[in-house]
LOVEXLUM-974432 format. One record per residue: residue number from 1; x, y, z of N, C-alpha, C in turn; residue in one letter. Coordinates in steps of 0.05 Angstrom, whole numbers, m for minus. Layout:
<pators>
{NUM; {X; Y; Z}; {X; Y; Z}; {X; Y; Z}; "A"}
...
</pators>
This chain:
<pators>
{1; {m80; 351; m239}; {m87; 323; m231}; {m61; 309; m223}; "M"}
{2; {m63; 296; m200}; {m40; 281; m190}; {m40; 252; m199}; "G"}
{3; {m19; 238; m192}; {m16; 210; m199}; {m31; 192; m178}; "N"}
{4; {m48; 174; m187}; {m63; 157; m168}; {m47; 134; m158}; "P"}
{5; {m55; 125; m133}; {m45; 100; m122}; {m64; 78; m130}; "V"}
{6; {m55; 58; m145}; {m73; 40; m158}; {m69; 10; m152}; "V"}
{7; {m48; 3; m137}; {m41; m25; m133}; {m26; m28; m107}; "H"}
{8; {m30; m50; m93}; {m14; m56; m70}; {0; m83; m74}; "F"}
{9; {21; m87; m57}; {36; m112; m59}; {45; m120; m32}; "E"}
{10; {42; m146; m26}; {51; m157; m1}; {70; m181; m8}; "I"}
{11; {95; m180; 2}; {114; m200; m6}; {127; m213; 18}; "N"}
{12; {137; m237; 15}; {151; m251; 36}; {166; m275; 26}; "G"}
{13; {176; m291; 45}; {192; m314; 38}; {175; m336; 25}; "A"}
{14; {150; m338; 32}; {132; m359; 23}; {107; m346; 12}; "D"}
{15; {107; m341; m14}; {84; m328; m27}; {58; m343; m24}; "G"}
{16; {57; m369; m30}; {32; m384; m28}; {21; m384; 1}; "P"}
{17; {39; m384; 21}; {29; m383; 49}; {16; m356; 54}; "A"}
{18; {28; m334; 43}; {15; m308; 46}; {m11; m306; 32}; "L"}
{19; {m13; m319; 9}; {m39; m319; m6}; {m60; m333; 11}; "E"}
{20; {m53; m355; 24}; {m73; m369; 41}; {m80; m352; 65}; "R"}
{21; {m61; m338; 77}; {m67; m322; 100}; {m87; m300; 93}; "F"}
{22; {m81; m284; 73}; {m99; m261; 67}; {m125; m270; 55}; "Y"}
{23; {m126; m292; 40}; {m151; m303; 31}; {m168; m312; 55}; "S"}
{24; {m156; m325; 74}; {m170; m334; 97}; {m179; m312; 115}; "G"}
{25; {m163; m290; 117}; {m170; m268; 134}; {m192; m251; 122}; "L"}
{26; {m189; m243; 97}; {m207; m223; 85}; {m226; m235; 64}; "F"}
{27; {m222; m260; 56}; {m239; m271; 34}; {m230; m262; 7}; "G"}
{28; {m206; m250; 5}; {m197; m241; m21}; {m192; m264; m40}; "W"}
{29; {m197; m259; m66}; {m193; m279; m87}; {m165; m275; m99}; "H"}
{30; {m149; m296; m99}; {m122; m295; m109}; {m119; m314; m133}; "V"}
{31; {m109; m303; m155}; {m104; m319; m179}; {m74; m325; m180}; "Q"}
{32; {m66; m349; m173}; {m37; m356; m172}; {m24; m354; m200}; "P"}
{33; {0; m343; m201}; {17; m343; m225}; {44; m356; m217}; "M"}
{34; {44; m383; m215}; {68; m396; m204}; {93; m391; m220}; "P"}
{35; {91; m387; m246}; {115; m382; m262}; {128; m356; m255}; "E"}
{36; {113; m338; m242}; {124; m313; m233}; {127; m311; m203}; "M"}
{37; {120; m333; m189}; {120; m333; m160}; {104; m310; m149}; "R"}
{38; {80; m307; m160}; {63; m284; m154}; {34; m292; m155}; "Y"}
{39; {17; m278; m141}; {m12; m282; m142}; {m26; m255; m145}; "G"}
{40; {m44; m253; m165}; {m59; m229; m169}; {m83; m229; m150}; "L"}
{41; {m87; m207; m136}; {m108; m205; m116}; {m131; m188; m127}; "V"}
{42; {m155; m199; m128}; {m180; m184; m131}; {m194; m185; m105}; "D"}
{43; {m196; m163; m90}; {m207; m164; m64}; {m237; m170; m63}; "T"}
{44; {m251; m167; m86}; {m280; m170; m87}; {m293; m153; m65}; "H"}
{45; {m284; m128; m63}; {m294; m110; m43}; {m313; m88; m54}; "A"}
{46; {m313; m86; m80}; {m330; m65; m93}; {m318; m37; m92}; "G"}
{47; {m296; m34; m78}; {m282; m7; m76}; {m253; m12; m69}; "E"}
{48; {m238; 10; m67}; {m210; 8; m61}; {m194; m1; m85}; "G"}
{49; {m171; m15; m80}; {m153; m23; m102}; {m147; m53; m99}; "I"}
{50; {m140; m65; m121}; {m130; m92; m122}; {m100; m93; m118}; "N"}
{51; {m88; m117; m117}; {m60; m119; m112}; {m48; m145; m120}; "G"}
{52; {m26; m151; m106}; {m12; m176; m112}; {2; m186; m87}; "G"}
{53; {8; m212; m87}; {23; m224; m65}; {45; m240; m78}; "I"}
{54; {70; m234; m69}; {93; m246; m82}; {113; m258; m63}; "G"}
{55; {134; m268; m75}; {156; m281; m60}; {182; m266; m65}; "Q"}
{56; {196; m259; m44}; {221; m244; m47}; {245; m263; m50}; "T"}
{57; {265; m253; m64}; {289; m269; m67}; {304; m274; m41}; "E"}
{58; {304; m253; m24}; {320; m255; 1}; {303; m263; 25}; "D"}
{59; {277; m268; 21}; {260; m277; 42}; {249; m255; 60}; "G"}
{60; {256; m230; 54}; {246; m208; 71}; {216; m203; 66}; "R"}
{61; {202; m194; 86}; {175; m184; 83}; {175; m156; 73}; "G"}
{62; {160; m150; 53}; {160; m123; 41}; {131; m116; 33}; "V"}
{63; {121; m93; 42}; {95; m82; 33}; {101; m57; 17}; "V"}
{64; {88; m56; m6}; {91; m32; m24}; {64; m25; m36}; "Q"}
{65; {63; 0; m45}; {40; 8; m61}; {52; 20; m87}; "F"}
{66; {35; 21; m108}; {44; 30; m134}; {29; 54; m143}; "Y"}
{67; {44; 73; m154}; {33; 98; m164}; {34; 97; m195}; "V"}
{68; {12; 105; m207}; {9; 102; m236}; {17; 128; m251}; "E"}
{69; {29; 125; m274}; {36; 147; m291}; {38; 139; m320}; "G"}
{70; {34; 157; m339}; {37; 150; m367}; {65; 146; m376}; "P"}
{71; {85; 158; m362}; {113; 155; m368}; {129; 152; m342}; "D"}
{72; {134; 128; m334}; {146; 124; m307}; {176; 131; m307}; "I"}
{73; {188; 131; m331}; {216; 140; m332}; {218; 170; m324}; "Q"}
{74; {198; 185; m333}; {197; 214; m325}; {195; 216; m294}; "V"}
{75; {179; 199; m282}; {175; 200; m253}; {201; 191; m239}; "L"}
{76; {215; 171; m249}; {241; 163; m238}; {261; 186; m239}; "L"}
{77; {262; 200; m262}; {281; 222; m265}; {274; 245; m246}; "D"}
{78; {248; 250; m244}; {239; 272; m226}; {246; 265; m197}; "R"}
{79; {241; 240; m190}; {247; 232; m162}; {277; 235; m156}; "A"}
{80; {294; 229; m175}; {323; 232; m171}; {330; 261; m168}; "E"}
{81; {317; 278; m183}; {323; 307; m181}; {314; 319; m154}; "S"}
{82; {295; 304; m141}; {285; 314; m115}; {299; 300; m92}; "L"}
{83; {319; 284; m97}; {334; 271; m75}; {329; 241; m72}; "G"}
{84; {311; 230; m88}; {306; 201; m87}; {326; 187; m106}; "G"}
{85; {322; 161; m109}; {339; 146; m127}; {324; 122; m139}; "K"}
{86; {331; 114; m163}; {319; 90; m175}; {328; 65; m160}; "P"}
{87; {310; 46; m157}; {316; 20; m145}; {314; m2; m166}; "V"}
{88; {291; m2; m180}; {287; m20; m203}; {282; m3; m227}; "T"}
{89; {298; m7; m249}; {293; 9; m273}; {266; 1; m286}; "P"}
{90; {258; 17; m304}; {233; 11; m319}; {235; m17; m331}; "V"}
{91; {217; m34; m324}; {218; m62; m332}; {191; m70; m344}; "T"}
{92; {192; m82; m367}; {167; m90; m381}; {164; m120; m379}; "E"}
{93; {141; m129; m369}; {133; m157; m371}; {113; m158; m394}; "V"}
{94; {121; m168; m418}; {104; m165; m441}; {76; m176; m437}; "P"}
{95; {57; m159; m444}; {29; m167; m442}; {18; m167; m414}; "G"}
{96; {35; m159; m394}; {25; m159; m367}; {27; m131; m354}; "V"}
{97; {51; m120; m352}; {55; m95; m337}; {82; m83; m343}; "V"}
{98; {84; m57; m340}; {110; m43; m341}; {112; m28; m314}; "T"}
{99; {134; m33; m300}; {136; m23; m273}; {165; m14; m267}; "F"}
{100; {168; 0; m244}; {194; 8; m234}; {191; 12; m204}; "A"}
{101; {214; 16; m190}; {214; 23; m162}; {233; 46; m157}; "H"}
{102; {225; 63; m138}; {243; 85; m129}; {245; 85; m99}; "L"}
{103; {266; 96; m89}; {269; 100; m60}; {267; 130; m55}; "A"}
{104; {251; 138; m36}; {249; 167; m29}; {274; 174; m13}; "D"}
{105; {279; 200; m7}; {303; 207; 7}; {305; 196; 35}; "P"}
{106; {284; 183; 45}; {284; 174; 73}; {285; 143; 74}; "F"}
{107; {285; 130; 51}; {288; 101; 51}; {264; 85; 44}; "G"}
{108; {241; 98; 41}; {217; 83; 33}; {219; 76; 3}; "N"}
{109; {212; 51; m4}; {212; 42; m31}; {183; 41; m42}; "V"}
{110; {178; 56; m63}; {152; 59; m75}; {152; 48; m103}; "I"}
{111; {130; 35; m111}; {128; 24; m138}; {116; 44; m157}; "G"}
{112; {123; 41; m182}; {111; 57; m204}; {100; 37; m224}; "L"}
{113; {77; 43; m236}; {66; 26; m257}; {56; 44; m280}; "V"}
{114; {61; 35; m304}; {53; 50; m327}; {24; 47; m333}; "K"}
{115; {10; 69; m337}; {m18; 69; m345}; {m20; 56; m373}; "A"}
{116; {m39; 37; m375}; {m43; 24; m401}; {m67; 34; m417}; "D"}
{117; {m81; 54; m406}; {m104; 65; m420}; {m128; 49; m418}; "G"}
{118; {m127; 27; m402}; {m150; 9; m399}; {m164; 13; m373}; "S"}
{119; {m190; 11; m373}; {m206; 12; m348}; {m213; m16; m338}; "E"}
{120; {m202; m37; m351}; {m207; m64; m343}; {m190; m71; m319}; "E"}
{121; {m198; m93; m305}; {m182; m103; m283}; {m188; m89; m257}; "G"}
{122; {m210; m76; m254}; {m216; m62; m229}; {m226; m82; m208}; "G"}
{123; {m232; m71; m184}; {m241; m87; m162}; {m269; m97; m169}; "V"}
{124; {m273; m123; m165}; {m299; m135; m171}; {m319; m129; m149}; "S"}
{125; {m345; m130; m155}; {m365; m126; m134}; {m362; m147; m112}; "P"}
{126; {m370; m139; m88}; {m369; m157; m66}; {m369; m141; m40}; "G"}
{127; {m368; m156; m17}; {m369; m143; 9}; {m345; m149; 26}; "A"}
{128; {m323; m158; 14}; {m298; m163; 29}; {m285; m136; 37}; "N"}
{129; {m268; m136; 57}; {m254; m111; 64}; {m237; m100; 42}; "P"}
{130; {m240; m75; 35}; {m224; m63; 14}; {m198; m52; 25}; "P"}
{131; {m177; m53; 8}; {m152; m37; 14}; {m159; m9; 5}; "V"}
{132; {m161; 9; 25}; {m172; 36; 19}; {m154; 59; 30}; "A"}
{133; {m130; 53; 39}; {m113; 74; 50}; {m84; 65; 48}; "W"}
{134; {m66; 83; 43}; {m37; 78; 44}; {m24; 97; 64}; "F"}
{135; {m1; 89; 74}; {12; 107; 92}; {43; 106; 88}; "E"}
{136; {55; 129; 90}; {84; 132; 89}; {93; 144; 115}; "I"}
{137; {112; 132; 128}; {124; 143; 153}; {153; 149; 148}; "Q"}
{138; {162; 172; 157}; {189; 181; 152}; {199; 197; 176}; "A"}
{139; {226; 198; 180}; {237; 214; 202}; {234; 244; 198}; "P"}
{140; {232; 252; 173}; {228; 280; 166}; {201; 283; 151}; "D"}
{141; {181; 289; 167}; {154; 290; 155}; {150; 313; 136}; "T"}
{142; {162; 336; 143}; {160; 359; 126}; {174; 354; 99}; "I"}
{143; {198; 342; 100}; {212; 336; 76}; {197; 315; 59}; "G"}
{144; {185; 295; 73}; {171; 274; 59}; {146; 285; 45}; "A"}
{145; {132; 302; 59}; {108; 314; 46}; {116; 331; 22}; "R"}
{146; {138; 345; 24}; {147; 362; 2}; {155; 344; m22}; "R"}
{147; {170; 323; m16}; {179; 305; m37}; {156; 293; m53}; "F"}
{148; {136; 282; m39}; {114; 269; m53}; {95; 289; m66}; "Y"}
{149; {92; 312; m55}; {76; 332; m67}; {89; 341; m94}; "S"}
{150; {115; 346; m93}; {129; 355; m117}; {131; 333; m138}; "D"}
{151; {134; 308; m129}; {137; 286; m148}; {111; 278; m162}; "L"}
{152; {90; 275; m146}; {65; 264; m157}; {43; 285; m159}; "F"}
{153; {47; 309; m150}; {26; 329; m152}; {4; 325; m131}; "G"}
{154; {10; 311; m110}; {m10; 305; m89}; {m16; 330; m73}; "W"}
{155; {m42; 332; m65}; {m50; 353; m46}; {m50; 342; m18}; "K"}
{156; {m37; 356; 0}; {m33; 345; 27}; {m44; 365; 48}; "I"}
{157; {m63; 355; 63}; {m76; 371; 84}; {m62; 364; 111}; "N"}
{158; {m47; 382; 122}; {m31; 377; 146}; {m46; 382; 171}; "V"}
{159; {m46; 362; 189}; {m56; 365; 216}; {m32; 370; 235}; "H"}
{160; {m28; 395; 242}; {m3; 402; 256}; {m1; 388; 283}; "E"}
{161; {m24; 384; 297}; {m23; 372; 323}; {m14; 343; 323}; "E"}
{162; {m17; 330; 300}; {m8; 302; 298}; {17; 300; 280}; "W"}
{163; {26; 322; 268}; {48; 321; 249}; {41; 301; 227}; "D"}
{164; {16; 303; 217}; {7; 283; 198}; {m6; 297; 174}; "Y"}
{165; {m1; 287; 150}; {m12; 299; 127}; {m31; 279; 112}; "G"}
{166; {m56; 287; 109}; {m75; 271; 93}; {m71; 276; 64}; "E"}
{167; {m67; 255; 48}; {m61; 257; 20}; {m86; 253; 3}; "V"}
{168; {m91; 273; m13}; {m111; 271; m35}; {m95; 272; m60}; "D"}
{169; {m95; 249; m75}; {m78; 248; m99}; {m89; 267; m121}; "T"}
{170; {m114; 275; m119}; {m126; 292; m139}; {m131; 278; m165}; "G"}
{171; {m129; 251; m165}; {m133; 236; m190}; {m161; 228; m195}; "A"}
{172; {m178; 229; m174}; {m206; 220; m178}; {m210; 190; m178}; "G"}
{173; {m189; 175; m173}; {m191; 146; m172}; {m167; 135; m155}; "R"}
{174; {m167; 109; m151}; {m147; 99; m133}; {m154; 104; m104}; "G"}
{175; {m135; 105; m86}; {m140; 110; m58}; {m125; 134; m47}; "I"}
{176; {m135; 144; m25}; {m121; 165; m10}; {m103; 153; 11}; "S"}
{177; {m88; 171; 25}; {m69; 161; 44}; {m59; 182; 63}; "G"}
{178; {m37; 177; 76}; {m26; 196; 95}; {4; 194; 97}; "G"}
{179; {17; 216; 106}; {45; 217; 110}; {50; 227; 138}; "I"}
{180; {64; 211; 154}; {67; 219; 182}; {94; 210; 194}; "G"}
{181; {98; 215; 220}; {123; 209; 232}; {127; 179; 237}; "P"}
{182; {151; 170; 239}; {157; 142; 244}; {161; 137; 274}; "T"}
{183; {151; 115; 284}; {153; 110; 313}; {180; 101; 322}; "P"}
{184; {197; 92; 303}; {223; 80; 310}; {247; 92; 295}; "D"}
{185; {242; 114; 281}; {264; 127; 266}; {270; 115; 239}; "G"}
{186; {256; 92; 233}; {261; 79; 207}; {238; 86; 188}; "A"}
{187; {242; 85; 162}; {221; 89; 142}; {202; 66; 141}; "P"}
{188; {176; 71; 136}; {157; 50; 134}; {136; 58; 113}; "H"}
{189; {128; 38; 96}; {105; 42; 79}; {85; 20; 85}; "A"}
{190; {59; 26; 85}; {39; 6; 92}; {14; 11; 77}; "S"}
{191; {m3; m10; 77}; {m30; m7; 66}; {m50; m16; 87}; "V"}
{192; {m75; m5; 85}; {m95; m9; 106}; {m121; m17; 93}; "W"}
{193; {m135; m36; 107}; {m161; m45; 98}; {m183; m34; 116}; "A"}
{194; {m205; m27; 103}; {m228; m17; 118}; {m246; m40; 126}; "K"}
{195; {m251; m43; 152}; {m266; m65; 163}; {m289; m55; 180}; "V"}
{196; {m308; m73; 186}; {m331; m65; 202}; {m328; m71; 232}; "D"}
{197; {m307; m87; 238}; {m303; m95; 266}; {m273; m100; 270}; "D"}
{198; {m259; m82; 283}; {m230; m84; 285}; {m223; m109; 301}; "L"}
{199; {m236; m113; 324}; {m227; m136; 341}; {m232; m163; 328}; "Q"}
{200; {m254; m164; 313}; {m261; m190; 300}; {m239; m197; 280}; "R"}
{201; {m229; m178; 265}; {m208; m184; 245}; {m181; m188; 259}; "Y"}
{202; {m176; m174; 281}; {m151; m180; 296}; {m151; m208; 306}; "L"}
{203; {m174; m217; 318}; {m176; m244; 328}; {m172; m264; 306}; "D"}
{204; {m185; m259; 283}; {m182; m278; 261}; {m153; m279; 251}; "R"}
{205; {m140; m255; 249}; {m112; m254; 241}; {m95; m270; 260}; "A"}
{206; {m99; m267; 286}; {m83; m282; 306}; {m88; m312; 302}; "E"}
{207; {m112; m320; 297}; {m118; m349; 294}; {m104; m361; 269}; "S"}
{208; {m96; m343; 250}; {m83; m352; 226}; {m53; m349; 228}; "L"}
{209; {m43; m341; 251}; {m14; m339; 255}; {m2; m311; 256}; "G"}
{210; {m19; m290; 255}; {m9; m263; 257}; {m5; m255; 286}; "A"}
{211; {8; m231; 290}; {13; m220; 316}; {1; m192; 317}; "K"}
{212; {m16; m187; 337}; {m28; m161; 340}; {m7; m142; 351}; "V"}
{213; {m2; m120; 338}; {18; m100; 346}; {5; m73; 353}; "V"}
{214; {m20; m70; 346}; {m34; m45; 352}; {m63; m52; 359}; "M"}
{215; {m69; m50; 384}; {m97; m56; 393}; {m115; m33; 383}; "A"}
{216; {m141; m39; 381}; {m159; m18; 371}; {m157; 8; 388}; "P"}
{217; {m155; 30; 373}; {m154; 56; 387}; {m169; 77; 371}; "M"}
{218; {m182; 95; 384}; {m197; 116; 371}; {m178; 139; 363}; "K"}
{219; {m182; 149; 339}; {m166; 171; 329}; {m182; 196; 324}; "M"}
{220; {m202; 201; 340}; {m220; 223; 336}; {m247; 214; 329}; "G"}
{221; {m265; 233; 324}; {m293; 226; 319}; {m296; 209; 294}; "E"}
{222; {m306; 185; 297}; {m313; 169; 274}; {m291; 153; 262}; "G"}
{223; {m268; 151; 275}; {m246; 135; 264}; {m232; 120; 286}; "L"}
{224; {m227; 94; 281}; {m212; 77; 299}; {m193; 60; 282}; "A"}
{225; {m169; 54; 293}; {m149; 39; 277}; {m138; 16; 294}; "I"}
{226; {m125; m3; 280}; {m112; m25; 293}; {m92; m36; 273}; "A"}
{227; {m75; m55; 282}; {m56; m67; 263}; {m44; m93; 273}; "G"}
{228; {m33; m108; 254}; {m20; m133; 260}; {4; m137; 242}; "F"}
{229; {21; m155; 250}; {42; m165; 231}; {34; m193; 222}; "T"}
{230; {34; m198; 196}; {26; m224; 186}; {48; m245; 192}; "D"}
{231; {43; m270; 186}; {62; m291; 194}; {90; m288; 182}; "P"}
{232; {93; m270; 163}; {120; m266; 151}; {131; m238; 158}; "Q"}
{233; {119; m225; 178}; {130; m201; 189}; {121; m175; 177}; "G"}
{234; {102; m176; 158}; {93; m151; 145}; {72; m137; 163}; "N"}
{235; {75; m111; 168}; {54; m96; 181}; {31; m91; 162}; "F"}
{236; {6; m95; 173}; {m18; m89; 157}; {m37; m74; 176}; "F"}
{237; {m48; m52; 166}; {m65; m35; 182}; {m95; m40; 176}; "G"}
{238; {m111; m36; 197}; {m140; m37; 195}; {m152; m11; 205}; "L"}
{239; {m174; m3; 193}; {m188; 21; 203}; {m218; 17; 200}; "F"}
{240; {m232; 31; 218}; {m261; 29; 218}; {m272; 58; 219}; "R"}
{241; {m291; 63; 202}; {m304; 89; 201}; {m331; 88; 214}; "M"}
{242; {m340; 109; 227}; {m366; 110; 239}; {m364; 107; 269}; "G"}
{243; {m387; 111; 282}; {m388; 110; 311}; {m380; 83; 322}; "A"}
</pators>
């Protein structure tokens, strides 16, 4: 069994503004935690994962996803042995969460969160778009796939013609994702929402101050994708399944 991806995070210079943007775009429910400059997101999608929207110290936009494990220090040590490095040490927020961050050998920063043994706090029922996919882009896709497979025990099905690996975490919960090449030579991590109409959500995102950076495109039978950067510069992906 591999480690599941269980949480996403979208950060920027103005956390409350990001909360308003994503609530307005997707209908997500955000519980503000002003003392932590953070908002807890329940997508009310009935599937996928929940997340958080926060404010960065330096004002940079940052998108991350979090991988769960029972002992995240072990994961940090294993990542270091595989060529990664710790970014944030294991940190406990009493009564809330225990987390850490690591950088892979290619510069992507990934979150870790300690399993608390609870099944509470899942995605609430509803029909809003779920966060249902994550993606890692790296200049060395073979090395990236090897790193994450060895670190988290993920099963990766490689599509050679696209140099893309579909990730099955093998955990039976959380979300799946992909590892592929970077378009600009830089590392990128992103999360993607499943929607029923790509253009409608792109238009809505633009009306709220986002910029469309990927027009709808078909990626084979039954899959189409698109993407935008939010008003604080974070890339966010959209995908649609079906004809």
